Residue, then its C-alpha position, 0 to 999 in steps of 0.5 A: x684263491x684255491x690252494x692249488x692256485x696259490x702253489x702254482x703262483x708261488x712256484x712261478x714267482x720263485x722260478x722267475x726270481x731265480x731266472x732274474x738272479x741268474x741273469x744278474x750274476x753271470x759265471x765269473x771267468x776261469x782266471x777269477x776262479x783260479x785266483x780265488x783258490x791259490x796254491x798253499x803249502x801242503x798240510x800233510x808232511x807225506x804229501x809228495x813223498x813216495x816209498x821205495x818200490x824195491x827193498x834189498x836185504x844183505x850183510x855189510x860185515x861178514x868175516x870168513x876164515x881169512x880173518x884172524x879173529x874168526x879163524x882163531x875161533x873156528x871159522x873155516x869157510x871161505x869167501x866162496x862159501x860165504x857168497x854161496x850161502x848168501x845166495x841161498x845154497x845149503x852149506x856145511x858150517x864150520x861146526x859140521x851142521x847143515x845150514x841154509x837161509x830162509x831166503x837168499x840175500x840181494x847182496x853181500x860184503x865179505x869184510x875180512x880183517x886187513x891185518x894178517x888176512x889169510x893167516x889161519x888157512x895157511x896155518x891149518x894147511x901146514x904151510x911150509x914156511x910157517x912150519x919152518x918157524x918154531x913158533x909156527x910149528x908149535x901153533x900148528x901142532x896145537x891146532x891139530x891136536x884140537x880141544x884145549x890145545x887148539x883154544x890155547x894156540x888161538x889165545x896165544x896168537x891173538x895175544x901175540x898180535x895185540x901186544x905187537x909180538x907176533x913173529x915176523x916170519x909168520x905175519x901176513x903183511x901187505x906186499x907179501x905173496x901170502x897177503x896178496x894170495x888172500x886178497x886175490x881170493x877175495x876179489x875172485x870170489x866176488x867176481x864169480x858170484x856177482x850177478x848184476x840184477x840178481x845178486x851183488x857181491x861187493x869187494x871189501x875188507x875191514x881196516x884193522x885198528 
């Protein structure tokens, strides 16, 4: 038998064997295949987990000149200024420098201290009720003089408050017109600069303890 005939015979034999095997082993139904590959717990801990499509940047703890501690150490800007700055506007800082964020924030919480809220703006403005008190007048003169006298006045204010020796006539307490005015200023500023979908201005405060 020649090589060509031998190869032809071998191919025919293999083809017949394959056809015979296919006829003997039909494809199983879909139900059988589904049962053979049962669902198992995902190996990857990240399967089915999606990352947020949007990330928002902001500040939840910012003090303005309404806070007694910030006011004592030179903060003069208002809640309105804080929101303008957060939204990307250029401002003149309390130190006289021009400042601007590299990019606007998405939200801001002006969280001024609850106790004595609005004390220093009243003192700097020379509120008549404060100047009628001897201590208030002295503190006013010291901060107007600036320099070391201004620093000394700030320390006196903080010490008097921390030791519960703050003059009642000068205190900005809940229920007083001065306190109400400061709180309403914070609310009005947040309402003015809040822009749904663009910038969120939260109304808040820090509870002083």
